[in-house]
Every structure is written in C-alpha cells, then in structure tokens.
C-alpha positions as CSV (number, residue, x, y, z in Angstrom):
1,M,0.3,0.2,-0.2
2,K,2.7,1.9,1.1
3,K,4.4,1.1,-2.2
4,L,1.4,2.3,-3.7
5,L,0.7,5.8,-2.4
6,F,4.2,6.3,-3.2
7,L,4.0,5.2,-7.3
8,L,0.5,7.3,-7.2
9,I,2.9,11.1,-5.6
10,V,5.4,10.6,-8.0
11,V,3.1,10.4,-10.9
12,V,1.3,13.6,-10.0
13,F,4.0,15.5,-9.4
14,C,5.4,14.4,-12.7
15,T,2.2,15.1,-14.7
16,V,2.7,18.9,-12.4
17,G,6.1,19.4,-13.7
18,H,5.0,18.7,-17.3
19,Q,2.2,20.8,-17.2
20,R,4.3,23.3,-15.5
21,I,6.8,23.3,-18.6
22,Q,4.6,23.6,-20.8
23,A,3.2,26.7,-19.8
24,E,6.6,27.9,-19.5
25,T,6.9,27.9,-23.3
26,N,4.0,29.8,-25.0
27,E,3.3,28.2,-28.4
28,L,0.8,30.3,-30.8
29,D,-0.4,30.0,-34.6
30,M,0.3,32.7,-36.4
31,S,-2.5,31.7,-38.3
32,E,-4.9,32.6,-35.6
33,Y,-3.7,36.5,-35.5
34,V,-3.4,36.9,-39.9
35,T,-4.7,36.1,-43.1
36,A,-2.8,35.0,-45.5
37,N,-2.3,35.3,-49.4
38,N,-4.5,38.7,-49.0
39,K,-2.5,41.7,-50.2
40,G,-5.5,43.6,-49.1
41,L,-5.3,42.7,-45.7
42,A,-1.7,44.3,-44.7
43,D,-2.2,47.3,-43.0
44,Q,-4.6,44.5,-40.5
45,N,-1.7,42.0,-40.7
46,A,1.1,44.3,-39.4
47,Y,-1.5,45.6,-36.1
48,N,-2.8,42.1,-35.8
49,L,0.9,41.1,-35.4
50,N,2.7,43.8,-33.7
51,D,-0.6,44.1,-31.2
52,L,-0.1,40.4,-30.4
53,M,3.8,40.9,-30.0
54,R,2.9,44.2,-27.6
55,K,1.3,41.7,-25.2
56,L,3.2,39.2,-25.0
57,D,5.3,38.1,-21.2
58,S,8.9,38.7,-23.0
59,S,10.2,37.2,-19.8
60,K,9.1,34.0,-21.3
61,P,9.6,32.1,-23.8
62,T,7.0,32.3,-27.0
63,T,7.1,29.9,-30.0
64,I,5.2,31.3,-33.0
65,Y,4.3,28.6,-36.0
66,V,4.0,30.3,-39.3
67,P,1.8,27.6,-41.9
68,K,2.4,27.8,-45.5
69,G,1.4,30.6,-47.1
70,D,2.3,34.7,-48.7
71,F,1.4,37.1,-45.3
72,Y,1.8,40.2,-46.3
73,F,2.8,43.3,-43.9
74,S,2.7,47.1,-44.6
75,Q,4.4,48.4,-41.6
76,T,7.3,47.0,-39.6
77,L,7.2,43.7,-37.1
78,A,8.8,43.9,-33.6
79,I,10.0,41.3,-32.0
80,P,10.3,41.5,-28.5
81,S,13.1,38.6,-26.0
82,N,12.1,35.1,-25.7
83,V,9.9,34.9,-29.1
84,T,11.1,32.0,-31.7
85,I,9.3,32.6,-35.1
86,I,9.7,29.6,-37.5
87,G,8.3,28.4,-41.1
88,E,8.4,24.8,-42.2
89,E,11.8,23.4,-43.9
90,N,11.2,24.1,-46.3
91,R,10.8,28.0,-46.3
92,D,7.5,28.1,-47.8
93,A,6.0,30.6,-45.4
94,A,6.8,34.4,-46.9
95,F,6.6,37.3,-45.4
96,I,6.3,39.8,-47.9
97,F,6.8,43.7,-47.0
98,T,4.1,45.7,-49.6
99,K,6.5,49.3,-48.6
100,V,9.8,49.6,-48.4
101,V,10.1,50.4,-44.0
102,T,12.4,48.0,-42.7
103,G,11.3,44.4,-41.9
104,I,11.4,42.8,-38.9
105,T,13.1,43.8,-36.4
106,N,13.1,43.9,-32.5
107,R,11.5,45.7,-29.7
108,F,12.6,46.4,-26.7
109,P,10.3,46.7,-23.4
110,A,9.1,49.7,-22.2
111,N,12.1,52.3,-20.5
112,E,14.6,50.2,-21.3
113,M,17.1,49.5,-24.5
114,R,18.1,45.9,-23.9
115,A,16.2,42.5,-25.4
116,S,17.8,38.7,-25.9
117,A,17.0,35.7,-27.1
118,I,15.5,36.3,-30.6
119,R,15.5,33.6,-33.8
120,L,13.6,33.3,-37.4
121,E,14.0,30.4,-38.9
122,N,12.5,28.9,-41.8
123,L,10.7,31.6,-43.4
124,K,11.2,34.2,-46.4
125,I,11.4,37.6,-45.7
126,S,11.1,39.9,-49.2
127,Y,9.8,43.1,-50.1
128,M,7.2,43.5,-53.2
129,D,8.6,43.2,-56.5
130,D,6.5,46.4,-56.9
131,A,6.6,48.5,-53.6
132,V,7.7,51.5,-54.0
133,D,11.6,52.1,-53.2
134,Q,13.6,54.3,-50.6
135,K,17.1,53.9,-49.7
136,A,17.7,54.4,-46.1
137,S,16.0,50.6,-44.6
138,S,17.3,47.3,-44.3
139,L,14.9,44.1,-44.8
140,V,15.7,43.1,-41.8
141,S,18.0,45.1,-39.1
142,F,18.4,44.3,-35.8
143,G,19.7,46.5,-32.8
144,T,19.2,50.6,-32.6
145,A,20.6,54.1,-33.5
146,Y,24.4,54.0,-32.7
147,D,25.7,56.1,-29.9
148,E,28.9,57.0,-30.6
149,T,29.6,58.2,-26.8
150,N,29.2,54.3,-25.5
151,Y,30.7,52.5,-27.8
152,E,32.4,50.8,-24.9
153,D,29.9,49.2,-23.8
154,Y,26.5,49.1,-26.1
155,Q,25.5,45.8,-27.1
156,V,21.8,46.0,-26.5
157,I,20.3,42.3,-28.1
158,D,21.9,39.3,-26.5
159,T,22.2,35.9,-27.9
160,L,20.4,36.1,-32.0
161,T,20.1,33.8,-34.5
162,I,18.9,34.2,-38.2
163,K,19.5,30.0,-39.9
164,N,17.9,28.9,-42.9
165,C,16.1,31.9,-44.0
166,V,15.5,34.1,-47.4
167,I,15.9,37.0,-47.4
168,D,15.2,39.0,-50.5
169,A,15.7,42.7,-50.8
170,K,14.3,42.7,-53.9
171,K,17.0,45.8,-55.1
172,K,15.4,48.1,-53.0
173,G,16.3,49.9,-49.7
174,S,19.9,48.9,-47.5
175,S,21.3,45.7,-46.7
176,A,19.5,42.8,-46.4
177,L,20.2,41.8,-42.8
178,Y,21.6,45.0,-40.4
179,L,23.1,43.7,-37.2
180,G,24.7,47.1,-34.7
181,R,25.1,46.6,-31.2
182,V,24.2,42.8,-31.0
183,A,26.0,40.5,-28.9
184,N,25.9,36.4,-29.5
185,A,24.4,36.1,-33.1
186,T,24.4,32.9,-35.3
187,V,23.5,33.8,-39.1
188,S,23.4,30.4,-40.6
189,G,22.0,28.6,-43.7
190,N,20.3,31.6,-45.0
191,T,20.1,33.0,-48.3
192,I,20.4,36.5,-49.2
193,Q,19.8,38.5,-52.2
194,N,19.5,41.5,-54.0
195,S,20.2,44.1,-51.0
196,G,19.7,48.0,-52.0
197,L,22.3,50.4,-52.4
198,Q,24.1,48.7,-49.3
199,N,25.5,45.1,-48.2
200,G,24.3,41.8,-48.2
201,I,24.7,41.7,-44.0
202,G,26.2,44.5,-42.3
203,L,27.2,44.5,-38.9
204,E,28.1,47.8,-36.8
205,F,29.2,47.6,-33.3
206,C,28.9,43.6,-32.9
207,K,30.5,41.2,-30.7
208,N,30.9,37.4,-31.0
209,I,29.4,37.2,-34.2
210,R,29.0,34.0,-36.3
211,I,28.1,33.9,-39.9
212,Y,28.7,30.5,-41.4
213,D,26.6,28.4,-44.5
214,N,25.2,30.9,-46.2
215,E,24.7,32.2,-50.2
216,L,25.1,35.8,-51.0
217,T,23.8,37.1,-54.5
218,N,23.0,40.0,-56.3
219,L,24.4,42.9,-53.7
220,G,24.7,46.6,-53.8
221,R,27.7,47.1,-52.2
222,S,30.1,44.3,-49.9
223,G,29.1,40.9,-49.8
224,I,30.0,41.1,-45.6
225,Q,30.7,43.9,-44.6
226,M,32.0,44.7,-40.6
227,Y,31.1,48.2,-40.8
228,R,33.6,49.6,-37.5
229,F,34.0,48.8,-34.2
230,N,33.1,45.3,-34.4
231,G,35.0,42.2,-32.8
232,G,37.1,42.1,-29.2
233,E,40.0,40.1,-27.4
234,N,37.6,37.6,-26.7
235,E,34.6,37.7,-28.7
236,P,35.4,37.3,-32.6
237,I,33.7,37.5,-36.3
238,L,33.8,34.7,-37.2
239,I,33.1,34.1,-41.0
240,E,33.0,30.7,-42.7
241,N,31.7,28.6,-45.3
242,N,29.9,31.2,-47.0
243,R,29.1,31.6,-51.2
244,I,29.4,35.2,-51.7
245,T,28.6,36.3,-55.4
246,N,28.3,39.5,-57.6
247,W,29.0,42.6,-54.5
248,M,29.0,46.3,-55.8
249,Q,26.2,46.4,-57.7
250,R,24.5,49.1,-57.7
251,Y,26.0,51.2,-54.7
252,G,29.2,52.5,-56.5
253,Y,26.4,54.9,-59.1
254,E,25.0,56.7,-56.2
255,H,28.1,57.3,-55.0
256,F,29.1,59.3,-58.2
257,K,25.9,60.3,-58.7
258,M,25.5,62.3,-55.7
259,K,29.6,63.3,-55.5
260,Y,29.4,64.7,-59.2
261,E,26.2,66.6,-58.7
262,A,27.4,68.1,-56.2
263,G,31.1,69.4,-57.7
264,I,32.7,66.9,-55.7
265,P,35.6,65.1,-57.1
266,V,34.7,61.2,-57.4
267,D,36.8,58.7,-55.3
268,V,37.8,55.1,-55.8
269,M,35.1,52.8,-54.5
270,N,36.3,49.6,-54.4
271,D,34.5,47.3,-51.1
272,A,34.6,44.2,-51.3
273,G,33.2,40.8,-51.2
274,I,34.0,40.5,-47.6
275,D,35.2,44.2,-46.0
276,S,36.6,45.3,-43.3
277,Y,36.0,48.8,-43.2
278,G,36.4,50.3,-39.1
279,P,38.3,51.7,-37.4
280,K,38.5,49.1,-34.4
281,N,37.5,46.1,-36.2
282,E,39.2,43.1,-34.4
283,N,40.1,39.7,-33.9
284,L,38.3,38.3,-37.3
285,I,38.4,34.7,-38.3
286,I,37.9,34.7,-42.7
287,K,37.7,31.1,-43.1
288,N,36.7,29.1,-46.4
289,N,34.8,31.2,-48.0
290,I,33.7,31.4,-51.4
291,L,34.3,35.0,-53.4
292,T,33.6,35.0,-57.2
293,A,32.1,38.3,-58.7
294,G,32.4,40.0,-62.6
295,R,32.5,39.0,-66.2
296,V,35.1,38.4,-68.5
297,N,35.7,41.3,-70.6
298,S,32.6,43.3,-68.7
299,Y,32.3,46.9,-66.8
300,N,31.2,46.7,-63.6
301,P,28.1,47.3,-63.8
302,N,27.7,50.6,-61.8
303,N,30.5,52.1,-64.4
304,T,27.5,50.9,-67.2
305,K,25.6,52.6,-65.9
306,I,27.2,55.7,-65.6
307,I,28.4,55.7,-68.8
308,A,25.0,55.2,-70.3
309,D,23.6,58.3,-68.8
310,Y,26.1,60.5,-68.5
311,G,28.5,59.5,-71.3
312,E,32.3,59.4,-71.7
313,E,32.6,62.6,-72.2
314,I,32.0,63.4,-68.8
315,Y,33.1,60.0,-66.9
316,K,36.4,59.8,-68.5
317,E,38.5,57.1,-65.8
318,H,36.3,54.7,-63.9
319,V,36.4,54.6,-60.2
320,I,34.1,51.9,-59.5
321,F,36.0,48.3,-59.0
322,F,35.4,45.0,-57.7
323,T,37.7,43.8,-54.8
324,G,37.8,40.5,-53.5
325,I,39.0,40.6,-49.5
326,R,39.6,44.1,-48.2
327,L,40.3,45.1,-44.8
328,C,40.4,48.1,-43.1
329,G,40.9,49.6,-39.8
330,V,41.4,46.7,-38.5
331,K,43.8,43.6,-36.6
332,D,44.3,40.8,-35.1
333,V,43.1,38.6,-38.9
334,V,43.5,35.5,-40.2
335,V,42.4,34.6,-42.9
336,T,42.8,31.5,-44.5
337,G,41.1,28.7,-47.1
338,N,39.5,31.0,-49.1
339,E,38.8,31.2,-52.8
340,V,38.4,34.6,-54.4
341,D,37.5,34.8,-57.8
342,L,37.2,38.1,-59.5
343,K,36.8,38.7,-64.0
344,G,36.6,41.5,-66.0
345,R,38.3,44.9,-67.1
346,D,37.1,46.6,-63.1
347,I,39.3,44.8,-60.8
348,F,40.9,47.3,-58.6
349,T,42.4,44.4,-56.0
350,L,42.7,40.9,-55.0
351,V,43.9,42.2,-51.6
352,Y,43.4,45.2,-50.1
353,I,44.9,46.4,-46.5
354,N,44.4,49.7,-45.1
355,S,44.4,51.9,-42.2
356,R,41.1,53.9,-40.4
357,E,40.6,57.1,-39.2
358,K,37.8,58.4,-37.4
359,E,37.0,61.9,-35.3
360,K,35.7,61.0,-31.8
361,D,35.0,64.1,-29.8
362,G,37.4,65.8,-31.4
363,A,40.1,63.5,-31.4
364,P,41.2,61.0,-33.9
365,I,40.2,57.3,-33.3
366,V,43.2,55.5,-35.8
367,T,43.5,51.7,-36.3
368,K,46.0,50.5,-38.5
369,P,46.5,47.4,-39.6
370,G,48.4,44.9,-37.8
371,N,48.8,40.9,-36.7
372,I,47.1,39.9,-40.5
373,T,47.2,36.6,-41.9
374,L,46.3,35.2,-45.6
375,E,47.2,31.6,-45.2
376,Q,46.5,29.2,-48.1
377,N,44.2,31.4,-49.7
378,T,43.4,30.9,-53.6
379,F,43.3,34.7,-55.4
380,R,42.4,34.2,-59.3
381,A,41.5,37.8,-61.6
382,E,40.9,37.5,-65.4
383,G,41.0,40.5,-66.9
384,N,42.7,43.5,-66.3
385,I,43.8,44.6,-63.0
386,R,45.3,47.3,-61.0
387,Y,47.2,46.2,-57.5
388,P,46.7,42.1,-57.0
389,V,48.0,43.3,-53.6
390,R,47.7,46.6,-51.9
391,I,48.9,47.5,-48.6
392,F,48.8,50.9,-46.5
393,E,49.8,51.7,-43.4
394,G,51.0,47.8,-41.6
395,E,52.0,48.2,-38.0
396,K,54.8,46.7,-36.9
397,T,52.5,42.8,-35.4
398,G,53.4,42.9,-39.0
399,I,51.3,41.6,-42.0
400,T,51.8,37.5,-43.2
401,F,51.4,36.6,-46.3
402,T,51.6,32.8,-47.0
403,N,51.3,30.1,-49.1
404,N,49.3,31.3,-50.9
405,Q,48.0,30.7,-55.1
406,F,48.1,34.1,-56.8
407,G,47.1,33.5,-60.5
408,V,46.2,36.4,-63.3
409,D,45.2,36.0,-66.0
410,G,45.3,39.2,-67.7
411,K,47.3,42.5,-67.3
412,L,48.1,44.8,-64.7
413,V,47.0,48.4,-65.4
414,D,47.6,51.7,-63.6
415,N,50.6,50.2,-61.5
416,G,53.5,51.8,-62.7
417,Y,55.7,49.6,-61.9
418,F,54.5,46.1,-62.5
419,A,54.6,45.2,-58.8
420,F,52.6,42.0,-57.3
421,F,52.8,43.9,-53.9
422,T,52.5,47.2,-53.3
423,V,53.5,49.2,-50.5
424,S,51.5,52.2,-51.2
425,S,52.3,54.1,-47.5
426,T,55.1,53.4,-44.5
427,T,54.3,50.4,-43.0
428,E,56.8,48.8,-40.7
429,K,56.3,44.9,-41.4
430,L,55.7,42.5,-44.3
431,H,56.1,38.9,-44.6
432,L,56.2,36.7,-47.5
433,I,56.3,33.5,-47.3
434,G,56.5,30.6,-50.3
435,N,53.5,32.4,-52.3
436,K,53.1,30.9,-55.7
437,I,51.8,33.5,-58.5
438,D,51.0,32.7,-62.1
439,M,50.7,34.7,-64.3
440,T,51.9,35.1,-68.3
441,T,52.2,39.0,-68.5
442,R,54.7,41.1,-67.4
443,L,55.4,41.5,-64.2
444,D,58.7,43.5,-63.2
445,Y,58.7,43.2,-59.2
446,L,57.1,41.1,-56.3
447,V,57.4,43.6,-54.0
448,S,57.3,48.1,-54.9
449,V,57.2,50.7,-52.5
450,S,55.6,53.7,-53.4
451,D,58.4,57.1,-53.7
452,N,55.8,59.5,-52.4
453,E,56.2,61.4,-49.6
454,Y,54.1,62.4,-47.2
455,G,54.9,65.0,-44.4
456,G,58.7,65.7,-46.1
457,Q,59.0,61.6,-45.3
458,K,59.4,59.3,-47.9
459,V,57.3,56.3,-47.8
460,K,59.4,53.2,-46.2
461,L,58.6,49.6,-45.5
462,A,61.0,48.8,-42.5
463,E,61.0,45.1,-42.9
464,L,60.8,42.9,-45.7
465,G,60.8,39.4,-45.3
466,M,60.4,37.1,-47.6
467,T,61.6,33.1,-49.1
468,L,60.3,30.6,-51.5
469,N,58.1,32.8,-53.3
470,T,57.7,32.3,-56.7
471,W,56.7,33.9,-60.2
472,N,55.6,30.7,-63.1
473,G,57.7,28.2,-61.0
474,D,60.9,30.4,-60.8
475,L,62.4,32.2,-57.5
476,I,61.2,35.5,-57.9
477,Q,62.7,38.2,-55.0
478,A,63.0,41.1,-57.1
479,V,62.3,44.4,-55.3
480,R,62.0,47.9,-55.1
481,G,62.1,51.5,-53.3
482,N,62.4,52.3,-50.5
483,I,63.2,49.3,-48.0
484,E,65.0,49.1,-44.7
485,S,65.6,45.9,-43.8
486,L,65.4,43.4,-46.0
487,D,66.0,38.7,-45.4
488,N,65.4,36.9,-48.8
489,T,66.1,33.8,-45.6
490,F,63.5,34.3,-43.7
491,F,61.4,31.9,-42.1
492,F,58.0,32.3,-39.8
493,A,57.9,29.1,-37.3
494,G,55.0,30.3,-35.9
C-alpha cells in the first residue's frame, strides 16, 4: 500500500511538473492572428501581429509557428525578447512587405533598451516586387541607432539566431540584413540576395558573431561588411563557408551621381566581397569562403550605367571597382582557405589592406592594420587588375602572406612599376613565405614601395622578410623602393 501511494505521488508530481514546463513555453499559430494570401489585409496583418508582440510576456519563451502561405504586411514588425518565429523546413512561409520599410526588427521593453533570445527560422522575407523604393531601410534590422559616446559598453541585443531563411530585398532599400550593437549572434544556412544600395550583411558595434554556410548574391555594395567597432579580444567575428557572388552592383552609381552632381571630386569605390571598413575592427576569422564577381571582358555594372547616363566625355576614368577581400581599420585577423575569383575590366585588388581613421570628441580614433595573416588562400583575376595586393600603413605586429596561390590571366593597368605587392604608405613589417604566382603577362617586381612623400617623409617599408615565393614556378625576389631591412632567407616558424 505504501509503495502504491508513493508511485501515485510520483505520477502526480511528474504530471504537474510537465504541465508547468509546457506552460512556460507559449506556443502560438500565426494563422490565428493574421491572414495569408491577401495583400488587401497588409495593414490589418501588421497591426494584429504587432499587437500580439506588445502583449507577450517577454520574460517567458514564446514560439510562433508560421504555416505555408504568403503573409503581407505594410509596416515594421517588432519582435520582443524570447520569441522564436519558425516556418516549415522547406521555407514556404513568406513575410512580404508591401512598402520598403524596415521589415523585421526588435522590440524593447518600456523604458529599457535591452533584448535577448530572438530567433527567426525557415522563413522567406522580402519586399513586394512593385513596392516603391526608398533607400534608408534594411529589410531585416536588429539593434538600434548607434551612440558614439558609449561604444565601449554598447551591445543592446544578446543572443540572436537567423537560420535557414531567404532574405530577398528585391534590390530595394539599404542592406538585406543589418546587425548593430548585437552580441552572440548566429547567422547560418540562409539565402541572402538582392540588397539595395548597401550590403548583404552589415555589422556595426557587434561582438561574438558567427556567419557561416550562407549564400549571398547580387549585392548593392559589399557581401559581408564589418563597418566599425566589431569584434574583440575574446569576442571574435567568424565568417566561414559562405558563398558570395556579385557584390558592388548598385552603390557605385549612387556614389558617383551624388558627388558629381554636387561638384565634389569622385573618389575610388572598391568595397569588397568580404569587407572590413573600420576603425576598431578586431579579431576576425575569415575562413573557407568562396567569392566570385564580374564577367570576362565586362565592366562593373555601375560603370556601365554611369557611361550610359552621363557619357564617356564626363566619365573618362572608371572609379568603381571589384575587390576580393578588404581589411581596413582592423587588427588580429586570420584569412585562410578562401577562394576569390574576379573577372572583367574593373578589378582593383584581390586583397586591399589599409588603416581607418574616425574622429570622436575632437580626437581621431585610428586603427592601423596589424597582426594579419593570410594563408593557404586561392586568388584569381581574369582581366584588367590594378594592384593584385595593395597595403597601406601596416603596423609593427606585421602582415604575413603564407602559402597562398595567385593566378592572374590578364594584365596590370595603372600599376607604375608592374609589381604584385604594392606598399603605398609607410608600413612596418611585411612577410611573404611560399606564395605562388601564375601570371603570363609582365611582372617586374614582387614588392614595390611607393616613391611618394607624406609630411616630408618618404614612404618606407621598415622590414621585409620573404622566402620561397615563385612566379610561374621560378623563384622571385625582385623588389624596389625604400626598404630598410630585407631578409631573403626569412623563415616564419610560428
């Protein structure tokens, strides 16, 4: 009898405990709040879903299941903490925005600017094809407006997951996906395409971000851009196993138009497939990505459009280019196992490295590139290229290229000394070990240092270490310019 009573108590306890666990996870069906396949209800759908989000207890987890269908919305949808919105694995649940607004964003509690544990999975998110464009909104945007004065303690969203979604901005608005002031985010297995004037994915003031296994195509500016103040010593930015195709498709034209019509000289635009803009980007891992852009014998599409609209008499020299990987305003970087393949008449660089300066409270914040390693990557260019690798202002922690393969099927243009590595402003340390260059056209130097002077000081490369670099199978050691220390027997054991 006592044994039976004990078993009954255990069963009751387990049943109550199970019910409590179920109660803690609120599960909802979105079709109970919004109507599918009816564009005429876009206003009502937006109101209903936002009203639901306002009423949720954001301290408890809620999962909203989205069935198959096209769900139209006319306004931004704001998601609070602890909410998962999930469709079926075949991604046939679509959120379609009838206006070019920020489509999906975060909702903060009243009088507080913190959110956490937001998840989007198995969704299609897009603008309508005929939505009237406006250029300021990103389709999916998590974070909030930046605040320069508090950047050291900056994250407002902790733990964000975007998985197996299609994010299609229809060439409208700004970025397809923007993350600002976010910590601990995972963006994986998504198709991200047709961004407006900006990036496929843009990061700003973010820490500990993992971006992997995504497909990004037809992007207005960069594929993945780390704008500024991203990463940290123990909070890396990981970009791995992504395929990025055809960036810098739209922004260059707007850049030219704005400056030309304002009477301002138009500078070169060479934002990259994977792009650190800077300053204060730190601890980046760029690994096993595939980047391809351009077409053989073709111009960058921005240049084609500029010529069509303004004519060659005005647009005499192209200023919009493709670059593979750009590392500006960044330190502590590993770039390994990537494949970069650029084609056409408007290739600027395969790798571009520079400092970045920004003013804060009347004083400059400057990040010079340092402790950067590029190893076992494959870089190819087919067409006209200006500088296969161009470097500015490298600091004493050094820039190292190890066991990379470079192939150039074309010619160097506007490269005065026909050099593969061009050092354009004073750099402290450059190491080149075991790199292979296949190039059938003219190449006179492995490294050239600019003859320019800045502030009365001639550009210099303080230390150059190199060994076992080849051009078409033969050892190449030819260098020129102001190099203070040169070691042709250099071996890097680290």
